[in-house]
ROBA-959551 format. One line per 10 residues: for each residue x, y negated, z negated of C-alpha. Coordinates in steps of 0.2 Angstrom, whole numbers, padded with zeros to 4 digits. Each point is the difference from the previous one (the first is absolute). Layout:
X Y Z  ...
//
This chain:
0158 0041 0163  0016 0004 -0008  0010 0000 -0015  -0002 -0017 -0009  0017 0002 -0005  0006 0001 0016  -0005 -0016 0007  -0019 0003 0004  -0014 -0007 -0007  -0013 0011 -0008
-0013 -0012 -0004  -0017 0002 0013  -0002 -0015 0010  -0013 -0011 -0005  -0018 0004 0006  0006 0018 0006  -0008 0008 -0017  0018 0011 -0005  -0001 0018 0005  -0018 0010 0003
-0001 0004 -0018  0001 -0016 -0004  -0016 -0006 0009  -0011 0013 -0007  -0015 -0006 -0010  0001 -0007 -0018  -0009 -0008 -0012  0002 -0019 -0001  -0003 -0010 -0012  -0009 -0015 0000
0009 -0019 0005  0005 -0010 -0016  0007 -0015 -0002  0018 -0001 -0010  0001 -0015 -0011  0016 -0011 0005  0016 0006 -0010  0002 -0013 -0009  -0017 0000 -0009  0003 0018 -0003
0015 -0005 -0007  -0007 -0012 -0013  -0014 0014 -0004  0014 0014 -0002  0011 -0011 -0013  -0016 -0003 -0012  -0005 0020 0000  0003 0004 -0018  0007 0019 0002  0012 -0006 0010
0006 -0012 -0010  -0001 0014 -0017  0009 0010 0012  0014 -0014 -0001  -0001 -0003 -0017  0001 0019 -0004  0017 0002 0012  0008 -0013 -0009  -0005 0007 -0018  0005 0017 0008
0018 -0008 0006  0003 -0005 -0020  -0005 0020 -0005  0015 0009 0010  -0008 0016 -0011  -0017 -0001 0011  0001 0015 0014  -0003 -0011 0017  -0013 0012 0005  -0019 0000 0005
-0008 0002 -0017  0004 -0009 -0017  -0007 0010 -0015  0004 0003 -0018  0008 -0014 -0010  0006 -0010 0014  -0018 -0003 0006  -0005 -0005 -0016  0014 -0012 -0002  -0003 -0005 0018
-0016 -0004 -0003  0002 -0008 -0016  0012 -0014 0006  -0009 -0003 0017  -0018 -0001 -0008  -0007 0016 0013  -0010 0011 -0003  0004 0019 0003  -0008 -0001 0019  0007 -0016 0003
0016 0007 -0005  -0001 0015 0009  -0004 -0011 0017  0012 -0013 -0002  0015 0014 -0001  -0006 0008 0014  0001 -0018 0008  0017 -0001 -0008  0008 0016 0005  -0006 -0004 0020
0004 -0015 -0001  0018 0004 -0007  0002 0015 0013  -0003 -0016 0014  0013 -0009 -0008  0015 0014 0001  -0008 0003 0017  0004 -0019 0003  0018 -0001 -0003  -0004 -0010 -0015
0007 0010 -0014  0014 -0004 -0013  0012 0012 0010  -0002 0015 -0011  -0015 0008 0009  -0012 -0008 -0016  -0012 -0014 0009  0000 -0017 -0010  -0019 -0007 -0007  -0006 -0011 0011
0010 -0018 0000  -0011 -0010 0010  -0016 -0008 -0008  -0015 0004 0009  -0004 -0018 0001  0016 -0005 0010  0002 0017 0009  0000 0002 0020  -0018 0002 0007  0007 0016 0007
0009 0005 -0017  -0015 -0001 -0010  -0010 0009 0014  0012 0016 0001  0000 0000 -0020  -0017 0001 0002  -0001 0013 0014  0012 0011 -0008  -0012 -0001 -0016  -0015 0005 0008
0006 0012 0008  0006 0008 -0016  -0018 -0003 -0008  -0008 0008 0015  0009 0015 -0002  -0001 0002 -0017  -0018 -0001 -0005  -0004 0008 0018  -0010 -0015 0006  0004 -0001 0020
-0018 0007 0005  -0006 -0013 -0012  0009 -0014 0006  -0003 0005 0018  -0018 0003 -0001  -0002 -0019 -0008  0011 -0006 0015  -0011 0007 0012  -0016 -0006 -0007  0008 -0018 -0001
-0014 -0007 -0012  -0004 0004 -0019  -0006 0017 -0005  -0010 0004 -0015  0010 0008 -0012  -0012 0014 -0002  0001 0002 0019  0018 0004 -0004  0001 0018 -0001  -0006 -0001 0019
0014 -0007 0005  0010 0015 -0004  -0010 0009 0013  -0001 -0012 0012  0019 -0001 0000  0001 0018 0001  -0013 0000 0017  -0014 0007 -0012  -0011 -0013 -0002  -0003 -0021 0002
0006 -0015 -0012  -0013 -0014 0006  -0001 -0017 -0005  -0005 -0006 -0017  -0018 -0002 0002  -0003 0018 0010  -0008 0014 -0007  0007 0016 0002  -0007 0019 -0002  0005 0015 -0011
0009 -0016 -0013  0006 0008 -0017  0004 -0008 -0016  0017 0004 -0006  0003 0010 -0018  0007 -0011 -0012  0018 0007 0002  -0001 -0004 0020  -0010 -0018 -0005  0018 -0002 -0011
0012 0005 0011  -0009 -0010 0014  0001 -0016 -0011  0016 0002 -0006  0007 0001 0018  -0011 -0015 0006  0009 -0010 -0013  0016 0003 0004  -0003 -0003 0020  -0009 -0016 -0006
0019 -0003 -0012  0008 0003 0015  -0010 -0013 0011  -0006 0013 0011  -0018 -0001 -0002  -0011 -0013 -0007  -0015 0004 -0012  -0018 -0010 0004  -0017 0001 -0002  -0014 0004 0012
-0011 -0015 0001  -0019 0008 0005  0004 0015 -0014  0013 -0007 -0012  0010 0019 0003  0019 -0002 -0002  0011 0000 0016  0015 0002 0005  0013 -0004 0016  0014 -0002 0008
0008 -0016 -0005  0010 -0009 0014  0017 0006 -0005  -0009 0018 -0002  -0005 -0001 0019  0018 -0005 0004  0007 0014 -0011  -0012 0014 0006  0003 -0006 0020  0017 0003 -0001
-0002 0016 -0009  -0010 0006 0015  0010 -0007 0013  0015 0009 -0008  -0012 0015 0001  -0003 -0001 0018  -0019 -0006 -0001  -0006 -0015 0013  -0001 -0015 -0011  -0004 -0015 0011
0001 -0018 -0009  -0012 -0015 0004  0006 -0019 0005  0019 0009 -0006  0008 -0010 0016  -0004 -0009 0013  -0006 0010 0014  0011 -0009 0013  0017 0003 -0009  0012 0014 0001
-0004 0006 -0017  -0018 0000 0007  0003 0010 0015  0009 0012 -0010  -0012 0001 -0011  -0013 0003 0011  0009 0013 0011  0001 0011 -0015  -0020 0005 0002  0002 0002 0020
-0002 0012 0011  0014 -0001 0014  -0010 -0007 0013  -0008 -0014 -0012  0019 -0002 -0005  0008 -0002 0017  -0016 -0013 0005  0004 -0011 -0018  0020 0001 0002  -0001 -0006 0018
-0014 -0014 -0005  0012 -0006 -0010  0015 0000 0005  -0008 -0011 0017  -0005 -0014 -0011  0020 -0003 -0004  0017 0000 0006  0011 0013 -0001  0012 -0010 -0012  -0016 -0007 -0012
-0005 0019 0001  0017 0010 -0007  0001 -0014 -0012  -0015 0003 -0007  0001 0019 0000  0015 -0003 -0009  -0006 -0010 -0015  -0016 0012 0000  0014 0014 -0004  0010 -0010 -0014
-0014 -0002 -0010  -0010 0014 0005  0000 0019 -0006  0009 0015 0006  -0016 0002 0013  0001 -0016 0006  0018 -0002 0003  -0002 0017 0012  -0014 -0007 0007  0009 -0017 0005
0014 0009 0008  -0010 0010 0009  -0012 -0015 0007  0017 -0009 0003  0004 0015 0013  -0014 -0007 0008  0009 -0019 0001  0015 0011 0009  0019 -0009 0001  -0007 -0018 0000
-0001 0003 -0021  0017 0006 -0001  0006 -0018 -0006  -0014 0000 -0015  0007 0020 -0005  0017 -0004 0000  -0005 -0015 -0013  -0008 0015 -0010  0015 0009 -0003  0004 -0011 -0014
-0016 0004 -0008  0003 0015 -0011  -0016 0006 0000  0001 0000 0020  0019 0004 0003  -0006 0020 0006  -0015 -0005 0009  0007 -0015 0010  0018 0012 0002  -0012 0015 0008
-0008 -0011 0009  0016 -0009 0009  0006 0016 0002  -0016 0006 0010  0001 -0015 0010  0019 0000 0005  0008 -0009 -0012  0013 0003 -0011  -0002 0001 -0019  0009 0010 -0015
-0012 0012 -0011  0008 0009 -0013  -0005 0015 -0009  -0008 -0011 -0015  -0008 -0010 0012  -0007 0015 0009  -0008 0011 -0015  -0007 -0016 -0007  -0009 -0001 0018  -0006 0015 -0001
-0009 -0002 -0017  -0006 -0017 0006  -0009 0008 0014  -0007 0014 -0011  -0007 -0013 -0013  -0007 -0010 0015  -0010 0017 0006  -0006 0005 -0015  -0009 -0016 -0002  -0013 0006 0013
0005 0018 0004  -0007 0017 -0008  0016 0006 -0009  0001 0018 0010  0001 -0013 0016  0016 -0009 -0008  0008 0014 -0003  -0001 0004 0017  0004 -0017 0008  0016 -0001 -0008
0011 0010 0006  -0008 0009 0014  0018 0004 0009  0009 0007 -0015  0004 0019 -0004  -0007 0005 -0020  0019 0001 -0005  0004 -0019 0006  -0016 -0005 -0007  0004 0006 -0015
0018 -0009 -0001  -0006 -0017 0006  -0014 0001 -0015  0011 0005 -0014  0008 -0015 0002  -0015 -0012 0002  0001 -0002 -0019  0014 -0013 0002  -0012 -0010 0009  -0005 -0018 -0009
-0015 -0001 0005  -0017 -0001 -0007  -0010 0012 0010  0016 0014 0000  -0011 0011 -0015  -0017 -0001 0007  0011 0009 0017  0009 0011 -0011  -0015 0006 -0008  -0008 0003 0015
0011 0009 0010  0002 0011 -0016  -0019 0001 -0001  -0005 0002 0020  0016 0004 0009  -0002 0020 0009  0017 0005 -0004  0004 0006 -0017  0020 -0005 0003  -0007 -0019 0004
-0012 0000 -0014  0010 0007 -0014  0015 -0015 0006  -0014 -0013 0000  -0005 0007 -0018  0019 0000 -0007  0004 -0020 0011  -0017 -0004 -0010  0005 0002 -0017  0016 -0009 0004
-0007 -0013 0006  -0012 -0001 -0017  0018 -0003 -0007  0006 -0015 -0007  0012 -0010 0008  0002 0008 0018  0001 -0007 0018  0004 -0015 0006  -0006 -0011 0016  -0018 -0011 0002
-0011 0004 -0013  -0016 -0010 0001  -0014 0003 0014
//
C-alpha cells in the first residue's frame, strides 16, 4: 500500500478489516434505529436553544462592542439577557452554541469577506435539512464539551431506554467502565443519593440537554420516578460522535440489505472472509454495469468511508466498470477516487496536487469512521519518510474537506514522529481559521 498522494488508494478493501491493529477487540455499541433526516431536521427546527442562539447571534451582530469569545459576562450579559428574555443559564448555553455555530459558518466560507461570520440569515423554518442538522450538530458538540457531558450522553446511548434520574450518577461510572447503567426499572446496588450541589448541577445539565432537544424527560409509569432518554435527534447526534471517535455503532433498518449502501455498510463490521463472501454474492446478483452504477451512486451520496469502500469493491468489478467510473470524474466528491481508479486500471486520468491532497484527507476521514486512530496514522502514509510526511501534512490545512481538522488532530495526537505531529498541530490551527482552502466541502 503506497502513498495516497502518489496514486494508490490507502483505503483497505471492504471485508479486510484494515490493519491488524484495527482488528483488535473493541467495545461495541448496541444497534440503534436512526430517524429519517427530514424528521430529524424538523425536530431541530423547533429546538429552543438553537433558536435562542440564533437570536443571540443577531443581537451580537448589532453590538460590535461585544467580544466574540466563549464567555459573555458583565454588563453585556445583563443587557443581552434582558433583551432576549433569557435566564443567566439559558444565556450561557445560547452563547456557547452561538459561538460554535459562528465558527462553523466561518469555516464553511460563509463570512462577509473580512473574517467575521455573518448571523444565520436563512430562517430555521425554511433552511435545508442538511444546513439545520449541521448547525444543530455544531451546537451539540459545543454543549457536550462545555458541560463535560460526553460520558452521560454515551451512557444514555448505550442503554437505549429511559433511565431514572436518580440512577444517572451510575451513568458516569458506566461510561468509564466502572459500573452498569440499566433501564429504568432495574434495581442497582450501591446507589447513592446526590448531595444538593450535585443534584442541582445534574438538573441544570439535563435541562440544557432538553433545551437542545438531546434528551426527553418523562415519568416511569410503575414507580412514578422521573426518567431521561435520548431523543431521536440525540441518538443521531451521539451516533455521529461515536462513529467519528472510532466506535462500532451499527444501525438498524437504515438501508435495504441488498442495496449497494447496504452492502458497504455491512462490510464495515465484517472480517476478511465474510466480507469477501458478501461481495461475491452481491456481485453475482447483478450485471457488472449495474453493480458499477449502484456503487458509484452509493459513493456519491455516502460518507468518506463509503466512498473508499465503494471504489474498493469496484476493483472487483474490474475493467467492466470503466465507463461508469470515467463518468464519475464529473462529480467533485468522486473525481479524485475515480481518477486514481482509472490510473490503476490502465486508463488515462489527470489528478492535480490539490485533488491528491483532498483524496488523502477523504481516505483518512474514511478510515477514522471505523479504525482506531493509531491504526489510521499507520495506514495513511506507510511508505513515506517522516520528513516527506511532515511536508505533506503541513499543507493539508488548505484542503476544504469537513474531515480535515479531525484528521489533522488525530495525526497531531497519535503520530509517533514529533516532526509530523508538530506539522499536524500547526496545520490544524490554520484549518480552524476562517476563509481557508478550496475544493469539495460536503461529506
